[in-house]
C-alpha positions as CSV (number, residue, x, y, z in Angstrom):
1,M,-5.5,21.0,16.2
2,A,-5.8,19.7,12.7
3,T,-7.9,21.7,10.3
4,L,-10.1,19.3,8.3
5,L,-12.4,21.2,6.0
6,Q,-15.6,19.6,5.1
7,P,-17.0,19.6,1.4
8,S,-19.8,22.1,1.0
9,N,-19.6,23.8,-2.4
10,T,-18.5,23.2,-6.0
11,I,-16.5,25.3,-8.4
12,D,-16.7,25.0,-12.2
13,F,-13.5,24.6,-14.2
14,N,-14.4,24.2,-17.9
15,S,-17.4,21.9,-17.2
16,A,-15.4,20.0,-14.5
17,R,-16.8,20.4,-11.0
18,I,-14.4,20.1,-8.0
19,S,-16.2,19.7,-4.6
20,L,-14.5,22.2,-2.2
21,S,-13.9,21.9,1.5
22,R,-15.1,25.4,2.3
23,P,-17.5,28.1,1.1
24,L,-16.6,29.5,-2.3
25,P,-14.1,32.5,-2.1
26,P,-14.6,35.6,-4.2
27,P,-13.5,35.3,-7.8
28,I,-9.7,34.9,-8.1
29,E,-7.9,37.3,-10.4
30,A,-5.2,35.6,-12.4
31,P,-2.4,38.2,-11.8
32,R,-2.7,37.7,-8.0
33,E,0.3,35.4,-7.1
34,N,0.5,34.9,-10.9
35,Y,-1.4,31.6,-10.5
36,G,-2.6,31.8,-14.1
37,E,0.9,31.5,-15.5
38,R,1.9,28.9,-12.9
39,R,-1.2,26.8,-13.7
40,Y,-0.2,26.8,-17.4
41,R,3.3,25.5,-16.6
42,M,1.9,22.9,-14.3
43,A,-0.6,21.7,-16.9
44,A,2.3,21.1,-19.3
45,S,4.3,19.3,-16.7
46,L,1.5,17.0,-15.7
47,Q,1.0,15.8,-19.3
48,T,4.3,14.0,-19.2
49,T,3.1,10.9,-17.3
50,L,0.2,8.5,-17.0
51,E,1.4,6.9,-13.7
52,I,-0.9,8.1,-10.9
53,E,1.8,8.1,-8.2
54,Q,4.3,10.0,-10.4
55,L,1.6,12.4,-11.4
56,L,0.9,13.3,-7.8
57,Q,4.6,13.7,-7.0
58,L,4.8,16.1,-10.0
59,F,1.8,18.0,-8.8
60,L,3.2,18.4,-5.3
61,K,6.6,19.5,-6.8
62,E,5.0,22.1,-9.0
63,L,2.7,23.4,-6.3
64,S,5.2,23.6,-3.4
65,P,7.1,26.7,-4.7
66,A,3.9,28.8,-4.6
67,I,2.3,27.3,-1.5
68,E,4.1,25.8,1.4
69,L,3.1,22.1,1.7
70,D,4.5,19.1,3.6
71,G,2.6,16.5,1.5
72,L,-0.6,15.4,-0.1
73,Q,-2.7,12.2,-0.1
74,Y,-4.8,10.9,-2.9
75,L,-7.7,8.5,-2.1
76,N,-10.0,6.7,-4.5
77,D,-12.2,4.2,-2.7
78,H,-13.9,3.0,-5.9
79,K,-10.6,1.8,-7.4
80,T,-9.1,1.0,-4.0
81,L,-6.2,3.5,-4.6
82,Q,-4.3,5.4,-2.0
83,F,-1.1,7.3,-2.5
84,L,0.9,9.6,-0.2
85,A,3.3,12.1,-1.6
86,G,5.5,13.8,1.0
87,R,4.2,13.4,4.5
88,K,1.2,14.2,6.7
89,A,1.2,17.1,9.1
90,S,-1.0,18.7,11.8
91,H,-3.1,20.8,9.4
92,S,-5.0,19.7,6.3
93,C,-7.5,20.7,3.7
94,G,-9.4,18.2,1.5
95,Y,-11.2,18.3,-1.8
96,R,-13.4,15.8,-3.6
97,L,-12.6,15.8,-7.3
98,I,-16.0,15.5,-9.1
99,T,-16.7,16.1,-12.8
100,A,-19.8,15.9,-14.8
101,Q,-18.7,12.5,-16.1
102,D,-17.1,10.8,-13.1
103,H,-15.8,10.9,-9.5
104,L,-12.0,11.2,-9.6
105,G,-11.4,10.6,-5.9
106,E,-10.3,12.9,-3.0
107,I,-7.1,14.8,-2.4
108,V,-5.9,16.1,1.0
109,F,-3.1,18.6,1.5
110,Y,-1.0,18.7,4.6
111,R,1.3,21.2,6.3
112,S,2.4,22.2,9.8
113,T,0.8,25.6,9.9
114,R,-2.8,26.7,9.2
115,F,-3.9,27.4,5.6
116,S,-4.7,31.0,4.9
117,D,-7.5,32.1,2.5
118,R,-4.8,33.0,0.0
119,D,-3.2,29.6,0.2
120,L,-6.6,27.9,-0.3
121,E,-7.5,30.1,-3.3
122,G,-4.2,29.2,-4.9
123,I,-4.7,25.4,-4.3
124,E,-8.2,25.6,-5.8
125,V,-6.9,27.3,-9.0
126,M,-4.0,24.8,-9.4
127,L,-6.3,21.9,-8.8
128,S,-8.0,22.7,-12.1
129,A,-4.8,21.7,-13.9
130,L,-4.9,18.3,-12.3
131,I,-8.4,17.2,-13.6
132,C,-7.6,16.1,-17.2
133,P,-4.2,14.5,-16.4
134,L,-5.7,12.6,-13.4
135,R,-8.6,11.3,-15.5
136,N,-6.2,10.1,-18.2
137,A,-4.0,8.4,-15.6
138,L,-7.1,6.7,-14.1
139,L,-8.2,5.4,-17.5
140,Y,-4.6,4.1,-18.1
141,Y,-4.7,2.4,-14.7
142,E,-8.1,0.8,-15.6
143,A,-6.8,-0.5,-19.0
144,L,-3.6,-1.8,-17.4
145,T,-5.5,-3.5,-14.6
146,A,-7.9,-5.1,-17.2
147,S,-4.9,-6.4,-19.2
148,L,-3.5,-8.2,-16.2
149,T,-6.8,-9.6,-14.8
150,D,-8.6,-12.8,-15.6
151,P,-12.0,-11.6,-16.8
152,L,-14.0,-14.6,-15.3
153,T,-12.6,-14.7,-11.7
154,G,-11.0,-11.3,-11.2
155,A,-7.7,-12.9,-10.2
156,G,-4.4,-11.9,-11.8
157,N,-3.8,-13.6,-15.2
158,R,-0.8,-15.4,-16.5
159,I,0.9,-12.2,-17.7
160,A,0.5,-10.7,-14.3
161,L,1.9,-13.8,-12.7
162,T,5.0,-13.7,-14.9
163,N,5.6,-10.0,-14.1
164,T,4.9,-10.3,-10.4
165,L,6.9,-13.4,-9.8
166,A,10.0,-11.9,-11.4
167,R,9.6,-8.8,-9.2
168,E,9.0,-10.8,-6.0
169,I,12.1,-12.9,-6.7
170,S,14.2,-9.8,-7.2
171,L,12.9,-8.3,-4.0
172,S,13.5,-11.5,-2.1
173,R,17.1,-11.6,-3.3
174,R,17.7,-8.0,-2.5
175,H,16.2,-7.9,0.9
176,Q,16.8,-11.5,1.9
177,H,13.0,-12.0,2.5
178,A,11.4,-15.4,2.4
179,L,9.1,-16.1,-0.6
180,S,6.9,-19.1,-1.1
181,L,4.7,-20.3,-4.0
182,L,1.6,-22.4,-4.1
183,V,0.1,-24.1,-7.1
184,L,-3.5,-25.2,-6.7
185,D,-5.5,-27.5,-9.0
186,I,-9.2,-28.3,-8.6
187,D,-9.7,-32.0,-8.3
188,K,-11.8,-33.8,-10.9
189,F,-12.8,-30.5,-12.5
190,K,-13.6,-32.1,-15.9
191,L,-16.1,-34.3,-14.1
192,I,-17.8,-31.2,-12.7
193,N,-18.1,-29.6,-16.2
194,D,-19.4,-32.9,-17.7
195,R,-21.9,-33.5,-15.0
196,Y,-23.3,-30.0,-14.3
197,G,-22.2,-28.0,-17.3
198,H,-19.7,-25.3,-17.9
199,S,-21.7,-22.5,-16.2
200,V,-21.4,-24.5,-12.9
201,G,-17.7,-24.9,-13.7
202,D,-17.4,-21.1,-14.0
203,T,-19.2,-20.7,-10.7
204,V,-16.7,-23.1,-9.1
205,L,-13.7,-21.1,-10.5
206,K,-15.1,-17.9,-9.2
207,Q,-15.8,-19.4,-5.8
208,I,-12.1,-20.6,-5.6
209,V,-10.9,-17.0,-6.0
210,R,-13.5,-15.7,-3.4
211,T,-12.2,-18.3,-0.9
212,L,-8.6,-17.4,-1.6
213,K,-9.4,-13.7,-0.9
214,Q,-11.1,-14.6,2.4
215,V,-8.3,-16.9,3.6
216,N,-5.2,-15.1,2.3
217,R,-3.5,-12.2,3.9
218,Q,-3.6,-8.8,2.2
219,T,0.0,-9.3,1.0
220,D,-0.7,-12.6,-0.6
221,L,-1.2,-12.5,-4.4
222,S,-3.5,-14.9,-6.4
223,F,-3.5,-15.7,-10.1
224,R,-5.3,-17.9,-12.4
225,Y,-2.6,-19.8,-14.3
226,G,-4.9,-21.5,-16.7
227,G,-8.0,-23.8,-16.8
228,E,-8.6,-25.0,-13.2
229,E,-5.1,-24.1,-11.9
230,F,-4.2,-21.2,-9.7
231,V,-1.0,-19.8,-8.2
232,V,-0.6,-18.0,-4.9
233,L,2.5,-16.0,-4.0
234,L,3.3,-15.7,-0.3
235,N,6.0,-13.0,0.3
236,R,7.8,-13.0,3.6
237,T,6.7,-16.6,4.2
238,N,9.1,-19.5,4.8
239,A,8.4,-23.2,4.0
240,E,6.8,-23.9,7.3
241,G,4.4,-21.0,7.1
242,A,3.6,-21.8,3.4
243,L,2.5,-25.3,4.4
244,I,0.2,-23.9,7.1
245,I,-1.4,-21.4,4.7
246,A,-1.8,-24.1,2.0
247,E,-3.5,-26.4,4.4
248,R,-5.8,-23.6,5.6
249,I,-6.7,-22.9,1.9
250,R,-7.3,-26.6,1.2
251,R,-9.7,-27.0,4.2
252,A,-11.5,-23.7,3.5
253,I,-12.3,-24.8,-0.1
254,A,-13.3,-28.4,1.1
255,D,-15.7,-26.8,3.6
256,T,-17.3,-24.6,1.0
257,E,-20.7,-25.7,-0.4
258,I,-21.7,-24.3,-3.8
259,A,-25.4,-24.1,-4.0
260,L,-27.1,-25.0,-7.3
261,E,-30.8,-24.8,-8.1
262,E,-31.8,-28.2,-6.8
263,Q,-28.6,-29.4,-5.1
264,S,-25.1,-28.4,-4.0
265,V,-21.5,-29.2,-5.1
266,R,-18.5,-29.6,-2.9
267,I,-15.0,-29.4,-4.3
268,T,-11.5,-30.2,-3.2
269,V,-8.1,-28.9,-4.4
270,S,-4.6,-30.2,-4.5
271,V,-1.8,-27.8,-3.4
272,G,1.9,-28.0,-4.3
273,V,4.1,-25.9,-2.2
274,T,7.7,-24.6,-2.5
275,T,9.9,-21.9,-1.1
276,F,12.4,-19.7,-3.0
277,C,16.1,-20.4,-2.7
278,D,18.8,-18.1,-4.1
279,S,19.6,-20.3,-7.1
280,D,16.0,-20.3,-8.3
281,S,14.7,-18.6,-11.4
282,P,11.0,-18.0,-11.8
283,E,10.8,-21.2,-13.9
284,T,12.6,-23.5,-11.4
285,L,10.5,-22.1,-8.5
286,F,7.2,-22.7,-10.3
287,N,8.3,-26.1,-11.7
288,R,9.1,-27.4,-8.2
289,A,5.7,-26.5,-6.9
290,D,4.1,-28.0,-10.0
291,K,6.0,-31.2,-9.4
292,A,4.7,-31.4,-5.9
293,L,1.2,-30.9,-7.3
294,Y,1.7,-33.8,-9.8
295,L,2.6,-36.1,-6.9
296,I,-0.6,-35.2,-5.1
297,K,-2.7,-35.7,-8.2
298,S,-1.1,-39.1,-8.8
299,A,-2.1,-40.1,-5.3
300,G,-5.8,-39.0,-5.7
301,G,-5.7,-35.3,-4.8
302,N,-7.1,-33.3,-1.9
303,K,-3.7,-32.9,-0.2
304,V,-0.8,-30.5,0.4
305,I,2.8,-31.4,-0.4
306,G,5.9,-29.3,-0.2
307,L,9.1,-29.7,-2.1
């Protein structure tokens, strides 16, 4: 039977509070198991990276010689982060990492045998070395995410698209997975801005991204390319599947009614579709979808065309 310990108390590590999964143990003497020295070495090691996943791998590596572990899992619902280092096992103990300034998430340790009191004491001492590096890694993650996000809509920005498209093409070549790309453009968007004002135009742009999130699969990636143009990357999706998804998006947006104070606005989009072939570069793949989009716009919009 798995041992899942429920949070009940807190322990103070230099003004940082870690919510524990069991009643507080008696004070731990540093010489026991020499955790004080081990904690010092771990703190130095954890300062070498700002990548959250790499940080957790290092933490597990440094902790394993002292305490037998099969793996650990880090969860942060607020930032929708979840990482697993090693593997899960039949027994576990969990800790909520809470400081006076913020909530750093939850960490769960796994192994095939029950945790002794001595093991739990050691884990709790060593967790104190993780607090500052983890906070720094989360701040770095937030800054990196902000630099790759369109501030108005929350979709990925053009820099994120460039990076992600290159990565997805590389993965598609390596694993022979299908990859398709959609370019969406809001029909007559200038008219919407002119008639209703730019605040309504901003509402329309945000609604487009909300609809994409509702319609798309979890693996589909959306970006605001610029102005009223958006790009969706569909990994593991062939040409036929991409056309089906594009049509689903077009219909969902056409069926969406954007309520204003005294009236409502309906919008349509044109969607150019293309699928990666081995000779493609990021530029040729995008340009082919953009050419399909141009054909639709020339014919009046509100259609899906694949090239």
